[in-house]
N, C-alpha and C positions, 0 to 999 in steps of 0.2 A: 254156284247156283246156275242151272240150264235155262237158257232162252227159249221163249216159245218155239223158236225155229229149230234150235237143236233137239228139243222134247219130239217135235213133229217129224224130224228126219229119222230120229232114232226108232220111233214107232211104226212109221213108214217101211224102214228097213226090217224091223221086226215081223210085221205083217207079211212083207214079200220073203223074208227067210223061210217062212214056212210053205213055200211052193214045193209041192212034191215032185216036180218035173226039173231034171237037172241038165245043166249044160256045162261043158268042159271048156275053159279058156286058159290057154297056156298051161295045161297039164293039171289045171286045179278044177276041182268040180264046184259049182255054185248052183244054189236055187236059180231057176231061170229068170223069175221075174226080178230077183234082187240083182242079178247080173246086168238086166236090161235097164233098171233103174240107176244103177251105178254108171252105166255107159250113158245113159240121158243126160245126167248132171254132170257128168264130166265134159261132154260135148257142148253143153250149154255154156260152161265155163271157159272154155276155149273158145267158142264162137262169140260169145257176148258177156264178158265178165262182169259186165255193169248191170245185168238183168236183176230186176226187181224181185224182191223175196217172193212175190205170188208166182212168177214165171219159175223160180227155183225150186219151189213145192210143188208145182204142176208137173214139172220136168222129172221130178223124182216119183210121182204118184200116177204117172200117166198110164199105168197098166197094173196098178195096185190090185192085188189078188185075183188076176185074171182067170186063173184056173178055176175059180169057183162058179164061173159062167161058162159052161161048156159048148163050144159051137155045135155039137151032137146034139143038143137038146132043143135046136130049130131046125126047121126044114133045110135040106142040104141042096138048096137052090139059090138064085141070086137075091130073092126077096127074102129068105131066111138068113141070108148072110148079112144083107143089110140091116135087117132089123136087130140081130145079134150084135152089130157093131154099134147100133144106136143105144141099145140097153146096156151095152158096156160102159160106154162113155158116161151115162147116167150113174151105174153102179160104181164106176171108179169115183164120180164126183162125190157122191152120199158117202161112200167108205172114207175118202180124203175128208170130208167136212166134218165127220165125227171125230175123228183124231184131232183137226185143227181146233175144233171146240174143247176138247179135252185139254189142249195144249194151252190154251187161254187166249186165242186169237178173237178179235172183233168180228162180228157179223158181216161187215162190208167187206174185210180180206177173206172170210172164207167163202162169200159170194163171187168175188172176183177169181179165185182159185178154181171154184165149181165152173164157173164161165169159161176158163181157159182151158181147164179138161174136157169140157163138151164141146171145144174147139168152135166156139160161137163167133160170127163175123168174120170168118177166114178171109183174107185178102183185104178186109177193111180195118180190124183191129190189129194195131201193130205188135201187140204181145201174144196174140193168138196166132199171127203170122211167124214170129219168132220161134213159139213152141213147135208150130208145124214144120218149119225149117230144119230145127233140131231133130225131129222125128224123123225126117227123112235122110237127113245126114247119116244118122246112127243106123238108118235101115241100109243106106249105101255101103257104109264103112263096115258094118258087121253081119249083115243078115242077107246081102244080094248073093255072096258066094253061095250058101245053101239053097237059095232060090234057083240058082244057075243049075245045079246039080239035077233039080226036080223038074224043071219046065223046058219046054222047047222054046226056039228062038222067038217066034212070034208073041207067044205070051209074054216073054221076058221083056222085047221091046214094047209091047202094051204097057206093063208095069212100069218100067223106066219112065217111059212117057208120061204116064199118070202122076209119078212121083214129082217129076220134073216140074209139071203144071202147077204142082201145089207150091212149089218155092219160090221165093223172091229172088230177084237178080243175085242179092248179096249170098242167098243160100246157094245159087249156081255156082258162084265164083268160088266157094268153101268148097262144095262138091267136087268141083275140078281138082282140087288139090289132094284128094283121098289118094293114098297108094293102092290102085287098083291092080290086080293082074292084068298083064296084057290083053289076054282074051276079053275080060270084062270091059276093060277101057274101050277096045274095039266094039263092043256090044253096045256100049253107053253112046259111043260117038255115032254108030249106024242108026241106033234108036231115035236119036236127037237130030240127026241131019247135020253133024258137025263135021 
């Protein structure tokens, strides 16, 4: 008999597996958001194996069905970008809540997962902070390299500094253990004045 957690995990994976955008990892093609979801969950389990079930679900569902809310459907300026990000959080939380309800979770559990996905009380709520740390660690470990290829040093330093500012001290320590390329490690240190 599948537990609610197993059901919810399978259904989140099934939703993310429909992503038409493909990413290659170690010569294997994956739906982009399924790969992201797997990386988030694995990073959480490495960083905080005792994480609550709510955080585990939130980590897997962080970008659920993200491709359905296109960036291009908003004005291509700062205000449009911020509105898109806010709407995405609500969309991810609502999509996940529907899955959790179907899996048999209580409303208090569902509300907590939504709270985490919407990243409420960052820096004040320990689990929201844990989730943010994992998001930042996944970015630095897997997505910094493609960013480096697309942007100039000043923009990159700004992105790294903003990422760093969102993290806890424990997150910082973990981030410095990532196996960066020599150039990226230099860039990170320059960005942070280390």
